[in-house]
PDB file of N, CA, C and O in Angstrom:
ATOM      1  N   MET A   1     -71.048-130.019 -17.949  1.00  0.00           N
ATOM      2  CA  MET A   1     -69.846-129.740 -17.221  1.00  0.00           C
ATOM      3  C   MET A   1     -69.046-128.644 -18.022  1.00  0.00           C
ATOM      4  O   MET A   1     -68.701-127.590 -17.488  1.00  0.00           O
ATOM      5  N   PHE A   2     -68.767-128.964 -19.360  1.00  0.00           N
ATOM      6  CA  PHE A   2     -68.209-128.101 -20.111  1.00  0.00           C
ATOM      7  C   PHE A   2     -68.899-126.708 -20.239  1.00  0.00           C
ATOM      8  O   PHE A   2     -68.239-125.669 -20.203  1.00  0.00           O
ATOM      9  N   GLN A   3     -70.193-126.727 -20.384  1.00  0.00           N
ATOM     10  CA  GLN A   3     -70.872-125.540 -20.587  1.00  0.00           C
ATOM     11  C   GLN A   3     -70.749-124.680 -19.287  1.00  0.00           C
ATOM     12  O   GLN A   3     -70.703-123.462 -19.456  1.00  0.00           O
ATOM     13  N   GLU A   4     -70.694-125.124 -18.112  1.00  0.00           N
ATOM     14  CA  GLU A   4     -70.612-124.292 -16.949  1.00  0.00           C
ATOM     15  C   GLU A   4     -69.348-123.715 -16.823  1.00  0.00           C
ATOM     16  O   GLU A   4     -69.271-122.572 -16.373  1.00  0.00           O
ATOM     17  N   SER A   5     -68.187-124.424 -17.201  1.00  0.00           N
ATOM     18  CA  SER A   5     -67.029-123.846 -17.164  1.00  0.00           C
ATOM     19  C   SER A   5     -66.748-122.798 -18.213  1.00  0.00           C
ATOM     20  O   SER A   5     -66.023-121.852 -17.907  1.00  0.00           O
ATOM     21  N   LYS A   6     -67.272-122.889 -19.452  1.00  0.00           N
ATOM     22  CA  LYS A   6     -67.395-121.941 -20.592  1.00  0.00           C
ATOM     23  C   LYS A   6     -68.140-120.675 -19.949  1.00  0.00           C
ATOM     24  O   LYS A   6     -67.618-119.561 -20.002  1.00  0.00           O
ATOM     25  N   LYS A   7     -69.311-120.883 -19.375  1.00  0.00           N
ATOM     26  CA  LYS A   7     -69.998-119.585 -18.920  1.00  0.00           C
ATOM     27  C   LYS A   7     -69.295-118.890 -17.813  1.00  0.00           C
ATOM     28  O   LYS A   7     -69.327-117.660 -17.804  1.00  0.00           O
ATOM     29  N   SER A   8     -68.656-119.538 -16.871  1.00  0.00           N
ATOM     30  CA  SER A   8     -67.820-118.925 -15.877  1.00  0.00           C
ATOM     31  C   SER A   8     -66.586-118.095 -16.514  1.00  0.00           C
ATOM     32  O   SER A   8     -66.282-116.988 -16.068  1.00  0.00           O
ATOM     33  N   LEU A   9     -65.908-118.693 -17.567  1.00  0.00           N
ATOM     34  CA  LEU A   9     -64.804-118.089 -18.215  1.00  0.00           C
ATOM     35  C   LEU A   9     -65.400-116.727 -18.853  1.00  0.00           C
ATOM     36  O   LEU A   9     -64.751-115.682 -18.803  1.00  0.00           O
ATOM     37  N   GLN A  10     -66.645-116.802 -19.442  1.00  0.00           N
ATOM     38  CA  GLN A  10     -67.180-115.622 -20.232  1.00  0.00           C
ATOM     39  C   GLN A  10     -67.492-114.523 -19.202  1.00  0.00           C
ATOM     40  O   GLN A  10     -67.398-113.339 -19.525  1.00  0.00           O
ATOM     41  N   LYS A  11     -67.877-114.917 -17.917  1.00  0.00           N
ATOM     42  CA  LYS A  11     -68.142-113.869 -16.907  1.00  0.00           C
ATOM     43  C   LYS A  11     -66.908-113.171 -16.239  1.00  0.00           C
ATOM     44  O   LYS A  11     -66.969-112.031 -15.778  1.00  0.00           O
ATOM     45  N   SER A  12     -65.790-113.945 -16.226  1.00  0.00           N
ATOM     46  CA  SER A  12     -64.659-113.568 -15.545  1.00  0.00           C
ATOM     47  C   SER A  12     -63.612-113.051 -16.523  1.00  0.00           C
ATOM     48  O   SER A  12     -62.610-112.517 -16.048  1.00  0.00           O
ATOM     49  N   ALA A  13     -63.748-113.157 -17.858  1.00  0.00           N
ATOM     50  CA  ALA A  13     -62.891-112.622 -18.816  1.00  0.00           C
ATOM     51  C   ALA A  13     -62.875-111.079 -18.878  1.00  0.00           C
ATOM     52  O   ALA A  13     -63.903-110.420 -19.039  1.00  0.00           O
ATOM     53  N   VAL A  14     -61.733-110.583 -18.749  1.00  0.00           N
ATOM     54  CA  VAL A  14     -61.578-109.102 -18.749  1.00  0.00           C
ATOM     55  C   VAL A  14     -61.125-108.671 -20.210  1.00  0.00           C
ATOM     56  O   VAL A  14     -60.009-108.999 -20.612  1.00  0.00           O
ATOM     57  N   LEU A  15     -61.921-107.998 -20.934  1.00  0.00           N
ATOM     58  CA  LEU A  15     -61.557-107.676 -22.349  1.00  0.00           C
ATOM     59  C   LEU A  15     -61.585-106.073 -22.449  1.00  0.00           C
ATOM     60  O   LEU A  15     -62.476-105.428 -23.000  1.00  0.00           O
ATOM     61  N   ASP A  16     -60.483-105.564 -21.836  1.00  0.00           N
ATOM     62  CA  ASP A  16     -60.486-104.036 -21.798  1.00  0.00           C
ATOM     63  C   ASP A  16     -59.102-103.626 -22.534  1.00  0.00           C
ATOM     64  O   ASP A  16     -58.159-104.413 -22.622  1.00  0.00           O
ATOM     65  N   ARG A  17     -59.084-102.458 -22.994  1.00  0.00           N
ATOM     66  CA  ARG A  17     -57.837-101.958 -23.521  1.00  0.00           C
ATOM     67  C   ARG A  17     -57.551-102.739 -25.010  1.00  0.00           C
ATOM     68  O   ARG A  17     -56.427-103.097 -25.362  1.00  0.00           O
ATOM     69  N   LEU A  18     -58.528-102.891 -25.644  1.00  0.00           N
ATOM     70  CA  LEU A  18     -58.427-103.622 -26.967  1.00  0.00           C
ATOM     71  C   LEU A  18     -58.904-102.778 -28.116  1.00  0.00           C
ATOM     72  O   LEU A  18     -59.785-101.947 -27.893  1.00  0.00           O
ATOM     73  N   CYS A  19     -58.421-102.909 -29.285  1.00  0.00           N
ATOM     74  CA  CYS A  19     -58.852-102.360 -30.552  1.00  0.00           C
ATOM     75  C   CYS A  19     -60.181-103.191 -30.917  1.00  0.00           C
ATOM     76  O   CYS A  19     -60.484-104.257 -30.381  1.00  0.00           O
ATOM     77  N   LYS A  20     -60.827-102.622 -31.783  1.00  0.00           N
ATOM     78  CA  LYS A  20     -62.094-103.340 -32.300  1.00  0.00           C
ATOM     79  C   LYS A  20     -61.742-104.818 -32.883  1.00  0.00           C
ATOM     80  O   LYS A  20     -62.320-105.826 -32.475  1.00  0.00           O
ATOM     81  N   ARG A  21     -60.907-104.833 -33.709  1.00  0.00           N
ATOM     82  CA  ARG A  21     -60.492-106.211 -34.291  1.00  0.00           C
ATOM     83  C   ARG A  21     -60.014-107.211 -33.168  1.00  0.00           C
ATOM     84  O   ARG A  21     -60.488-108.346 -33.231  1.00  0.00           O
ATOM     85  N   CYS A  22     -59.155-106.933 -32.178  1.00  0.00           N
ATOM     86  CA  CYS A  22     -58.728-107.730 -31.192  1.00  0.00           C
ATOM     87  C   CYS A  22     -60.013-108.126 -30.282  1.00  0.00           C
ATOM     88  O   CYS A  22     -60.169-109.284 -29.895  1.00  0.00           O
ATOM     89  N   LEU A  23     -60.837-107.178 -29.996  1.00  0.00           N
ATOM     90  CA  LEU A  23     -61.951-107.381 -29.305  1.00  0.00           C
ATOM     91  C   LEU A  23     -62.818-108.646 -29.777  1.00  0.00           C
ATOM     92  O   LEU A  23     -63.209-109.591 -29.092  1.00  0.00           O
ATOM     93  N   GLU A  24     -63.001-108.404 -31.092  1.00  0.00           N
ATOM     94  CA  GLU A  24     -63.943-109.503 -31.835  1.00  0.00           C
ATOM     95  C   GLU A  24     -63.246-110.685 -31.843  1.00  0.00           C
ATOM     96  O   GLU A  24     -63.952-111.688 -31.735  1.00  0.00           O
ATOM     97  N   GLN A  25     -61.948-110.874 -31.950  1.00  0.00           N
ATOM     98  CA  GLN A  25     -61.066-112.094 -31.796  1.00  0.00           C
ATOM     99  C   GLN A  25     -61.403-112.740 -30.523  1.00  0.00           C
ATOM    100  O   GLN A  25     -61.725-113.927 -30.491  1.00  0.00           O
ATOM    101  N   LEU A  26     -61.337-111.940 -29.376  1.00  0.00           N
ATOM    102  CA  LEU A  26     -61.301-112.596 -28.029  1.00  0.00           C
ATOM    103  C   LEU A  26     -62.882-113.000 -27.735  1.00  0.00           C
ATOM    104  O   LEU A  26     -63.173-113.960 -27.022  1.00  0.00           O
ATOM    105  N   GLN A  27     -63.831-112.179 -28.349  1.00  0.00           N
ATOM    106  CA  GLN A  27     -65.158-112.466 -28.205  1.00  0.00           C
ATOM    107  C   GLN A  27     -65.514-113.814 -28.932  1.00  0.00           C
ATOM    108  O   GLN A  27     -66.332-114.623 -28.495  1.00  0.00           O
ATOM    109  N   TRP A  28     -64.808-113.951 -30.077  1.00  0.00           N
ATOM    110  CA  TRP A  28     -65.008-115.303 -30.777  1.00  0.00           C
ATOM    111  C   TRP A  28     -64.548-116.518 -29.936  1.00  0.00           C
ATOM    112  O   TRP A  28     -65.219-117.542 -29.804  1.00  0.00           O
ATOM    113  N   LYS A  29     -63.263-116.286 -29.347  1.00  0.00           N
ATOM    114  CA  LYS A  29     -62.661-117.320 -28.553  1.00  0.00           C
ATOM    115  C   LYS A  29     -63.570-117.580 -27.370  1.00  0.00           C
ATOM    116  O   LYS A  29     -63.623-118.741 -26.965  1.00  0.00           O
ATOM    117  N   LEU A  30     -64.177-116.800 -26.860  1.00  0.00           N
ATOM    118  CA  LEU A  30     -65.214-116.848 -25.599  1.00  0.00           C
ATOM    119  C   LEU A  30     -66.381-117.690 -26.085  1.00  0.00           C
ATOM    120  O   LEU A  30     -66.775-118.686 -25.477  1.00  0.00           O
ATOM    121  N   LYS A  31     -66.908-117.239 -27.208  1.00  0.00           N
ATOM    122  CA  LYS A  31     -68.172-117.792 -27.672  1.00  0.00           C
ATOM    123  C   LYS A  31     -68.107-119.247 -28.013  1.00  0.00           C
ATOM    124  O   LYS A  31     -69.027-120.027 -27.772  1.00  0.00           O
ATOM    125  N   PHE A  32     -66.815-119.625 -28.668  1.00  0.00           N
ATOM    126  CA  PHE A  32     -66.736-121.055 -29.030  1.00  0.00           C
ATOM    127  C   PHE A  32     -65.807-121.873 -28.272  1.00  0.00           C
ATOM    128  O   PHE A  32     -65.346-122.891 -28.787  1.00  0.00           O
ATOM    129  N   GLY A  33     -65.453-121.478 -26.953  1.00  0.00           N
ATOM    130  CA  GLY A  33     -64.837-122.227 -26.037  1.00  0.00           C
ATOM    131  C   GLY A  33     -63.412-122.375 -26.318  1.00  0.00           C
ATOM    132  O   GLY A  33     -62.879-123.326 -25.748  1.00  0.00           O
ATOM    133  N   LYS A  34     -62.588-121.568 -27.155  1.00  0.00           N
ATOM    134  CA  LYS A  34     -61.243-121.556 -27.432  1.00  0.00           C
ATOM    135  C   LYS A  34     -60.454-120.632 -26.508  1.00  0.00           C
ATOM    136  O   LYS A  34     -59.225-120.646 -26.581  1.00  0.00           O
ATOM    137  N   TYR A  35     -61.036-119.882 -25.701  1.00  0.00           N
ATOM    138  CA  TYR A  35     -60.353-118.784 -24.707  1.00  0.00           C
ATOM    139  C   TYR A  35     -59.796-119.703 -23.562  1.00  0.00           C
ATOM    140  O   TYR A  35     -60.510-120.466 -22.911  1.00  0.00           O
ATOM    141  N   LYS A  36     -58.372-119.540 -23.377  1.00  0.00           N
ATOM    142  CA  LYS A  36     -57.672-120.243 -22.396  1.00  0.00           C
ATOM    143  C   LYS A  36     -57.270-119.215 -21.392  1.00  0.00           C
ATOM    144  O   LYS A  36     -56.873-118.138 -21.837  1.00  0.00           O
ATOM    145  N   PRO A  37     -57.318-119.396 -20.076  1.00  0.00           N
ATOM    146  CA  PRO A  37     -56.843-118.453 -19.068  1.00  0.00           C
ATOM    147  C   PRO A  37     -55.334-118.524 -19.115  1.00  0.00           C
ATOM    148  O   PRO A  37     -54.718-119.433 -19.673  1.00  0.00           O
ATOM    149  N   ILE A  38     -54.831-117.587 -18.544  1.00  0.00           N
ATOM    150  CA  ILE A  38     -53.274-117.481 -18.365  1.00  0.00           C
ATOM    151  C   ILE A  38     -52.921-118.237 -17.115  1.00  0.00           C
ATOM    152  O   ILE A  38     -53.610-118.206 -16.096  1.00  0.00           O
ATOM    153  N   LYS A  39     -51.697-118.985 -17.266  1.00  0.00           N
ATOM    154  CA  LYS A  39     -51.116-119.726 -16.143  1.00  0.00           C
ATOM    155  C   LYS A  39     -50.215-118.744 -15.263  1.00  0.00           C
ATOM    156  O   LYS A  39     -50.383-118.727 -14.044  1.00  0.00           O
ATOM    157  N   ALA A  40     -49.291-117.953 -15.849  1.00  0.00           N
ATOM    158  CA  ALA A  40     -48.360-117.277 -15.198  1.00  0.00           C
ATOM    159  C   ALA A  40     -48.075-115.977 -15.893  1.00  0.00           C
ATOM    160  O   ALA A  40     -48.208-115.839 -17.109  1.00  0.00           O
ATOM    161  N   ALA A  41     -47.719-115.127 -15.160  1.00  0.00           N
ATOM    162  CA  ALA A  41     -47.468-113.705 -15.751  1.00  0.00           C
ATOM    163  C   ALA A  41     -46.489-113.633 -16.895  1.00  0.00           C
ATOM    164  O   ALA A  41     -45.500-114.365 -16.845  1.00  0.00           O
ATOM    165  N   LYS A  42     -46.664-112.820 -17.927  1.00  0.00           N
ATOM    166  CA  LYS A  42     -45.776-112.620 -19.023  1.00  0.00           C
ATOM    167  C   LYS A  42     -45.109-111.414 -18.972  1.00  0.00           C
ATOM    168  O   LYS A  42     -45.463-110.497 -18.231  1.00  0.00           O
ATOM    169  N   LYS A  43     -43.930-111.350 -19.903  1.00  0.00           N
ATOM    170  CA  LYS A  43     -43.233-110.147 -19.977  1.00  0.00           C
ATOM    171  C   LYS A  43     -43.748-109.149 -20.926  1.00  0.00           C
ATOM    172  O   LYS A  43     -43.963-109.454 -22.099  1.00  0.00           O
ATOM    173  N   CYS A  44     -43.974-107.845 -20.412  1.00  0.00           N
ATOM    174  CA  CYS A  44     -44.533-106.876 -21.314  1.00  0.00           C
ATOM    175  C   CYS A  44     -43.597-106.309 -22.363  1.00  0.00           C
ATOM    176  O   CYS A  44     -42.439-106.009 -22.074  1.00  0.00           O
ATOM    177  N   GLN A  45     -44.084-106.167 -23.548  1.00  0.00           N
ATOM    178  CA  GLN A  45     -43.053-105.944 -24.710  1.00  0.00           C
ATOM    179  C   GLN A  45     -42.595-104.487 -24.675  1.00  0.00           C
ATOM    180  O   GLN A  45     -41.598-104.165 -25.322  1.00  0.00           O
ATOM    181  N   LYS A  46     -43.323-103.522 -23.900  1.00  0.00           N
ATOM    182  CA  LYS A  46     -42.680-102.096 -23.717  1.00  0.00           C
ATOM    183  C   LYS A  46     -41.710-101.908 -22.587  1.00  0.00           C
ATOM    184  O   LYS A  46     -40.610-101.373 -22.721  1.00  0.00           O
ATOM    185  N   CYS A  47     -42.223-102.413 -21.402  1.00  0.00           N
ATOM    186  CA  CYS A  47     -41.452-102.176 -20.227  1.00  0.00           C
ATOM    187  C   CYS A  47     -40.625-103.243 -19.746  1.00  0.00           C
ATOM    188  O   CYS A  47     -39.909-103.078 -18.758  1.00  0.00           O
ATOM    189  N   THR A  48     -40.680-104.483 -20.465  1.00  0.00           N
ATOM    190  CA  THR A  48     -39.949-105.654 -20.140  1.00  0.00           C
ATOM    191  C   THR A  48     -40.085-106.117 -18.637  1.00  0.00           C
ATOM    192  O   THR A  48     -39.137-106.742 -18.162  1.00  0.00           O
ATOM    193  N   HIS A  49     -41.103-105.878 -17.912  1.00  0.00           N
ATOM    194  CA  HIS A  49     -41.359-106.329 -16.542  1.00  0.00           C
ATOM    195  C   HIS A  49     -42.492-107.440 -16.788  1.00  0.00           C
ATOM    196  O   HIS A  49     -43.324-107.423 -17.695  1.00  0.00           O
ATOM    197  N   MET A  50     -42.361-108.305 -15.889  1.00  0.00           N
ATOM    198  CA  MET A  50     -43.334-109.412 -15.815  1.00  0.00           C
ATOM    199  C   MET A  50     -44.777-109.006 -15.253  1.00  0.00           C
ATOM    200  O   MET A  50     -45.265-109.565 -14.270  1.00  0.00           O
ATOM    201  N   THR A  51     -45.337-108.111 -15.876  1.00  0.00           N
ATOM    202  CA  THR A  51     -46.625-107.549 -15.603  1.00  0.00           C
ATOM    203  C   THR A  51     -47.938-107.865 -16.330  1.00  0.00           C
ATOM    204  O   THR A  51     -49.013-107.364 -16.002  1.00  0.00           O
ATOM    205  N   VAL A  52     -47.777-108.717 -17.323  1.00  0.00           N
ATOM    206  CA  VAL A  52     -48.944-109.044 -18.247  1.00  0.00           C
ATOM    207  C   VAL A  52     -49.625-110.184 -17.464  1.00  0.00           C
ATOM    208  O   VAL A  52     -49.044-111.242 -17.222  1.00  0.00           O
ATOM    209  N   VAL A  53     -50.904-109.910 -17.077  1.00  0.00           N
ATOM    210  CA  VAL A  53     -51.551-111.020 -16.308  1.00  0.00           C
ATOM    211  C   VAL A  53     -52.814-111.464 -16.973  1.00  0.00           C
ATOM    212  O   VAL A  53     -53.513-112.304 -16.406  1.00  0.00           O
ATOM    213  N   LYS A  54     -53.161-110.964 -18.135  1.00  0.00           N
ATOM    214  CA  LYS A  54     -54.372-111.247 -18.965  1.00  0.00           C
ATOM    215  C   LYS A  54     -53.828-112.181 -20.188  1.00  0.00           C
ATOM    216  O   LYS A  54     -52.766-111.967 -20.773  1.00  0.00           O
ATOM    217  N   PRO A  55     -54.610-113.113 -20.444  1.00  0.00           N
ATOM    218  CA  PRO A  55     -54.333-114.060 -21.616  1.00  0.00           C
ATOM    219  C   PRO A  55     -54.425-113.236 -22.937  1.00  0.00           C
ATOM    220  O   PRO A  55     -55.127-112.237 -23.093  1.00  0.00           O
ATOM    221  N   TYR A  56     -53.650-113.780 -23.812  1.00  0.00           N
ATOM    222  CA  TYR A  56     -53.492-113.146 -25.252  1.00  0.00           C
ATOM    223  C   TYR A  56     -53.101-111.674 -25.265  1.00  0.00           C
ATOM    224  O   TYR A  56     -53.558-110.956 -26.155  1.00  0.00           O
ATOM    225  N   ARG A  57     -52.303-111.186 -24.359  1.00  0.00           N
ATOM    226  CA  ARG A  57     -51.902-109.703 -24.315  1.00  0.00           C
ATOM    227  C   ARG A  57     -50.366-109.752 -24.403  1.00  0.00           C
ATOM    228  O   ARG A  57     -49.675-110.695 -24.018  1.00  0.00           O
ATOM    229  N   VAL A  58     -49.961-108.703 -24.915  1.00  0.00           N
ATOM    230  CA  VAL A  58     -48.429-108.401 -25.097  1.00  0.00           C
ATOM    231  C   VAL A  58     -48.119-107.064 -24.319  1.00  0.00           C
ATOM    232  O   VAL A  58     -46.953-106.834 -23.998  1.00  0.00           O
ATOM    233  N   LEU A  59     -49.013-106.276 -24.041  1.00  0.00           N
ATOM    234  CA  LEU A  59     -48.669-105.118 -23.176  1.00  0.00           C
ATOM    235  C   LEU A  59     -49.396-105.104 -21.770  1.00  0.00           C
ATOM    236  O   LEU A  59     -50.546-105.530 -21.660  1.00  0.00           O
ATOM    237  N   CYS A  60     -48.763-104.656 -20.823  1.00  0.00           N
ATOM    238  CA  CYS A  60     -49.476-104.512 -19.543  1.00  0.00           C
ATOM    239  C   CYS A  60     -50.428-103.373 -19.545  1.00  0.00           C
ATOM    240  O   CYS A  60     -50.442-102.622 -20.520  1.00  0.00           O
ATOM    241  N   ASN A  61     -51.247-103.172 -18.514  1.00  0.00           N
ATOM    242  CA  ASN A  61     -52.205-102.106 -18.581  1.00  0.00           C
ATOM    243  C   ASN A  61     -51.655-100.933 -18.529  1.00  0.00           C
ATOM    244  O   ASN A  61     -52.161-100.068 -19.244  1.00  0.00           O
ATOM    245  N   LYS A  62     -50.525-100.581 -17.716  1.00  0.00           N
ATOM    246  CA  LYS A  62     -49.926 -99.366 -17.652  1.00  0.00           C
ATOM    247  C   LYS A  62     -49.411 -98.924 -18.863  1.00  0.00           C
ATOM    248  O   LYS A  62     -49.589 -97.780 -19.280  1.00  0.00           O
ATOM    249  N   CYS A  63     -48.701 -99.892 -19.520  1.00  0.00           N
ATOM    250  CA  CYS A  63     -48.024 -99.503 -20.998  1.00  0.00           C
ATOM    251  C   CYS A  63     -49.090 -99.111 -22.022  1.00  0.00           C
ATOM    252  O   CYS A  63     -48.940 -98.186 -22.820  1.00  0.00           O
ATOM    253  N   ALA A  64     -50.221 -99.913 -21.938  1.00  0.00           N
ATOM    254  CA  ALA A  64     -51.317 -99.747 -22.959  1.00  0.00           C
ATOM    255  C   ALA A  64     -51.912 -98.372 -22.713  1.00  0.00           C
ATOM    256  O   ALA A  64     -52.211 -97.686 -23.690  1.00  0.00           O
ATOM    257  N   ASP A  65     -52.101 -97.932 -21.520  1.00  0.00           N
ATOM    258  CA  ASP A  65     -52.767 -96.756 -21.165  1.00  0.00           C
ATOM    259  C   ASP A  65     -51.692 -95.491 -21.593  1.00  0.00           C
ATOM    260  O   ASP A  65     -52.125 -94.476 -22.139  1.00  0.00           O
ATOM    261  N   ASP A  66     -50.334 -95.661 -21.302  1.00  0.00           N
ATOM    262  CA  ASP A  66     -49.450 -94.662 -21.464  1.00  0.00           C
ATOM    263  C   ASP A  66     -49.233 -94.375 -23.085  1.00  0.00           C
ATOM    264  O   ASP A  66     -49.191 -93.217 -23.501  1.00  0.00           O
ATOM    265  N   THR A  67     -49.104 -95.470 -23.930  1.00  0.00           N
ATOM    266  CA  THR A  67     -48.874 -95.335 -25.192  1.00  0.00           C
ATOM    267  C   THR A  67     -50.150 -95.325 -26.185  1.00  0.00           C
ATOM    268  O   THR A  67     -50.082 -95.150 -27.402  1.00  0.00           O
ATOM    269  N   LYS A  68     -51.296 -95.541 -25.453  1.00  0.00           N
ATOM    270  CA  LYS A  68     -52.544 -95.606 -26.136  1.00  0.00           C
ATOM    271  C   LYS A  68     -52.609 -96.665 -27.321  1.00  0.00           C
ATOM    272  O   LYS A  68     -53.131 -96.400 -28.404  1.00  0.00           O
ATOM    273  N   CYS A  69     -52.023 -97.902 -27.011  1.00  0.00           N
ATOM    274  CA  CYS A  69     -51.977 -98.918 -27.906  1.00  0.00           C
ATOM    275  C   CYS A  69     -52.881-100.035 -27.426  1.00  0.00           C
ATOM    276  O   CYS A  69     -53.263-100.068 -26.256  1.00  0.00           O
ATOM    277  N   CYS A  70     -53.223-100.942 -28.310  1.00  0.00           N
ATOM    278  CA  CYS A  70     -54.079-102.089 -27.982  1.00  0.00           C
ATOM    279  C   CYS A  70     -53.128-103.007 -27.209  1.00  0.00           C
ATOM    280  O   CYS A  70     -51.951-103.165 -27.533  1.00  0.00           O
ATOM    281  N   SER A  71     -53.701-103.585 -26.192  1.00  0.00           N
ATOM    282  CA  SER A  71     -52.778-104.513 -25.193  1.00  0.00           C
ATOM    283  C   SER A  71     -52.718-105.940 -25.916  1.00  0.00           C
ATOM    284  O   SER A  71     -51.931-106.742 -25.413  1.00  0.00           O
ATOM    285  N   LYS A  72     -53.397-106.328 -26.952  1.00  0.00           N
ATOM    286  CA  LYS A  72     -53.317-107.566 -27.593  1.00  0.00           C
ATOM    287  C   LYS A  72     -52.215-107.427 -28.835  1.00  0.00           C
ATOM    288  O   LYS A  72     -51.169-108.075 -28.823  1.00  0.00           O
ATOM    289  N   CYS A  73     -52.528-106.617 -29.780  1.00  0.00           N
ATOM    290  CA  CYS A  73     -51.694-106.529 -30.851  1.00  0.00           C
ATOM    291  C   CYS A  73     -50.720-105.480 -30.835  1.00  0.00           C
ATOM    292  O   CYS A  73     -49.883-105.480 -31.738  1.00  0.00           O
ATOM    293  N   GLY A  74     -50.688-104.548 -29.922  1.00  0.00           N
ATOM    294  CA  GLY A  74     -49.606-103.662 -29.746  1.00  0.00           C
ATOM    295  C   GLY A  74     -49.572-102.427 -30.562  1.00  0.00           C
ATOM    296  O   GLY A  74     -48.752-101.530 -30.369  1.00  0.00           O
ATOM    297  N   LEU A  75     -50.601-102.403 -31.593  1.00  0.00           N
ATOM    298  CA  LEU A  75     -50.515-101.331 -32.535  1.00  0.00           C
ATOM    299  C   LEU A  75     -51.222-100.167 -32.018  1.00  0.00           C
ATOM    300  O   LEU A  75     -52.124-100.259 -31.185  1.00  0.00           O
ATOM    301  N   ASN A  76     -50.795 -99.037 -32.532  1.00  0.00           N
ATOM    302  CA  ASN A  76     -51.344 -97.703 -31.980  1.00  0.00           C
ATOM    303  C   ASN A  76     -52.848 -97.558 -32.537  1.00  0.00           C
ATOM    304  O   ASN A  76     -53.110 -96.784 -33.459  1.00  0.00           O
ATOM    305  N   LYS A  77     -53.708 -98.273 -31.976  1.00  0.00           N
ATOM    306  CA  LYS A  77     -55.114 -98.064 -32.577  1.00  0.00           C
ATOM    307  C   LYS A  77     -56.005 -97.496 -31.369  1.00  0.00           C
ATOM    308  O   LYS A  77     -55.699 -97.688 -30.192  1.00  0.00           O
ATOM    309  N   GLU A  78     -57.075 -96.816 -31.754  1.00  0.00           N
ATOM    310  CA  GLU A  78     -57.963 -96.262 -30.727  1.00  0.00           C
ATOM    311  C   GLU A  78     -58.574 -97.503 -30.037  1.00  0.00           C
ATOM    312  O   GLU A  78     -58.884 -98.530 -30.641  1.00  0.00           O
ATOM    313  N   PHE A  79     -58.721 -97.293 -28.648  1.00  0.00           N
ATOM    314  CA  PHE A  79     -59.440 -98.471 -27.834  1.00  0.00           C
ATOM    315  C   PHE A  79     -60.912 -98.493 -28.311  1.00  0.00           C
ATOM    316  O   PHE A  79     -61.423 -97.432 -28.670  1.00  0.00           O
ATOM    317  N   ASP A  80     -61.580 -99.577 -28.332  1.00  0.00           N
ATOM    318  CA  ASP A  80     -62.903 -99.853 -28.559  1.00  0.00           C
ATOM    319  C   ASP A  80     -63.639 -99.571 -27.294  1.00  0.00           C
ATOM    320  O   ASP A  80     -63.405-100.222 -26.275  1.00  0.00           O
ATOM    321  N   ILE A  81     -64.575 -98.561 -27.337  1.00  0.00           N
ATOM    322  CA  ILE A  81     -65.275 -98.292 -26.010  1.00  0.00           C
ATOM    323  C   ILE A  81     -65.977 -99.500 -25.392  1.00  0.00           C
ATOM    324  O   ILE A  81     -66.025 -99.740 -24.185  1.00  0.00           O
ATOM    325  N   GLU A  82     -66.523-100.241 -26.386  1.00  0.00           N
ATOM    326  CA  GLU A  82     -67.346-101.439 -26.017  1.00  0.00           C
ATOM    327  C   GLU A  82     -66.382-102.370 -25.191  1.00  0.00           C
ATOM    328  O   GLU A  82     -66.947-103.156 -24.430  1.00  0.00           O
ATOM    329  N   SER A  83     -65.118-102.392 -25.228  1.00  0.00           N
ATOM    330  CA  SER A  83     -64.235-103.255 -24.667  1.00  0.00           C
ATOM    331  C   SER A  83     -64.237-103.036 -23.206  1.00  0.00           C
ATOM    332  O   SER A  83     -63.965-103.965 -22.446  1.00  0.00           O
ATOM    333  N   PHE A  84     -64.550-101.775 -22.743  1.00  0.00           N
ATOM    334  CA  PHE A  84     -64.420-101.459 -21.331  1.00  0.00           C
ATOM    335  C   PHE A  84     -65.801-101.828 -20.660  1.00  0.00           C
ATOM    336  O   PHE A  84     -65.870-101.729 -19.435  1.00  0.00           O
ATOM    337  N   ASN A  85     -66.853-102.227 -21.340  1.00  0.00           N
ATOM    338  CA  ASN A  85     -68.032-102.837 -20.698  1.00  0.00           C
ATOM    339  C   ASN A  85     -67.738-104.248 -20.164  1.00  0.00           C
ATOM    340  O   ASN A  85     -68.521-104.706 -19.332  1.00  0.00           O
ATOM    341  N   TYR A  86     -66.688-104.980 -20.561  1.00  0.00           N
ATOM    342  CA  TYR A  86     -66.457-106.335 -20.200  1.00  0.00           C
ATOM    343  C   TYR A  86     -65.591-106.071 -18.886  1.00  0.00           C
ATOM    344  O   TYR A  86     -65.497-107.066 -18.168  1.00  0.00           O
ATOM    345  N   ALA A  87     -65.027-105.076 -18.492  1.00  0.00           N
ATOM    346  CA  ALA A  87     -64.154-105.016 -17.319  1.00  0.00           C
ATOM    347  C   ALA A  87     -64.983-105.209 -15.957  1.00  0.00           C
ATOM    348  O   ALA A  87     -65.922-104.439 -15.756  1.00  0.00           O
ATOM    349  N   PRO A  88     -64.697-106.143 -15.069  1.00  0.00           N
ATOM    350  CA  PRO A  88     -65.393-106.401 -14.025  1.00  0.00           C
ATOM    351  C   PRO A  88     -65.323-105.038 -12.841  1.00  0.00           C
ATOM    352  O   PRO A  88     -65.935-105.114 -11.776  1.00  0.00           O
TER     353      PRO A  88
END
């Protein structure tokens, strides 16, 4: 039962707009079953709207694209190209 839910989370997880370090952290959470889905939208740190709908993120997609910052750590790092391979 646990293995099935873990595999479905791995398939449905969207790991885009992340720097290399944050991508590795979220991949580890997925691999070892520590990744928890988000229950409700959170407030974006840049635009202060309730638009963050992905778990472990502090920036919404729009702000991450506009400022070219990682959506998890919020630092001005280059996006890891591999992270866009996880987007459905």
